[in-house]
N, C-alpha and C positions, 0 to 999 in steps of 0.2 A: 558456582561460587556464591557464598552468602555474604551479606553486609558485615558480618562479624569477622570474616576472614582477614588475616593480616594484610594481604595484598589488595584488598577490595578498593580502598581509596586510590591507590596508585593506578589500578586498572581503569577506574572511572575517570581519573584525570587524563590518562592517555586517550581514552575513548573520546572525551570531550574535546581535546585538542585535535584529534583526527577529524571529528565531525566539523569543527569550526574551520579547519583547513579546507575540507571538502566544500563547504558552503562558500567560502571565499573564492576558491577556484571556479566554482560554477558561476558565481555572480560576476567575477572580474574577467574570466576568460571564456568559458564554455557558452554561456548564454549570449554574450555579445557576438561570438562567432556564429552561433545558430541564427541570430537575428539578421546578421549580414548575409549568410548563406541562403536562408529561406525567405526572409522578409516577414514583416508582421502579418500580412494577410494569410500566408501559408501556415505560419505558426498558429494563428487563430483557428484555421481549419483543422489542424492536427489536434489542438486543444478540444475542439468540439467533438472530434471523433473519439478522443479519450473519454470525454464525459459520457458519450453514448455507450462506449464499451463497458463502462462501470455498471451500466444497467444489467449486463450479462455476466459480470464477474462475481466470484465468490466473495462473501463479506468477512470471511475469517480464513486463517491459514489451513491448508490441508497438506501437511508435509509428506504424506505418503502417496499423494496423487502423482501420476506421471507428468513429466515436464517436457515431453517430446511428442510431436504429432504421430499418429492421429488421435491417440487416446487422450492426450491432454485437452483437446477441444471437447470431446464427449464428456469426460469426467469433470472438466471445469464448468461446463454448462449445467450438468446435473448437480454438482455441488452448489453452484450459484442458486439454482432453483430451491434446493433444500435449505440453504442458508436463509434465503428470503422468507420461506415459510416459517422457519424457526424464529427469525427476527420478528415477524408479524405476530406469531403466537405469543412470544414473550411480551410484546407490547400490549396485547389484549389481556393477557394474564395479569400484568402489572396494573392495568386500569381496573380490572374486575376486583383484584385483591387489595387495591389501594397502595400498590408499590411494594408489597411484602414479598 
């Protein structure tokens, strides 16, 4: 759908309302329930584990990659390594070319 489409504004409005509802539900119901269930210390540990996992996760979507074990683990790790090389290369190229 393109911004020029007749239904675009209505679709965006519905999307925004849905996202706002989701955020409110998380903040008012789900997050407090998780804090009560796990406690702050355990949630901090989970957060630290997620930060560590980001080091081994792809940095861009790979929609054709498998999403079930065992191939998802192998392909995800390979894609993550390739993404990081591409990201690094782009950064170097931007520095060398002055951002062009």
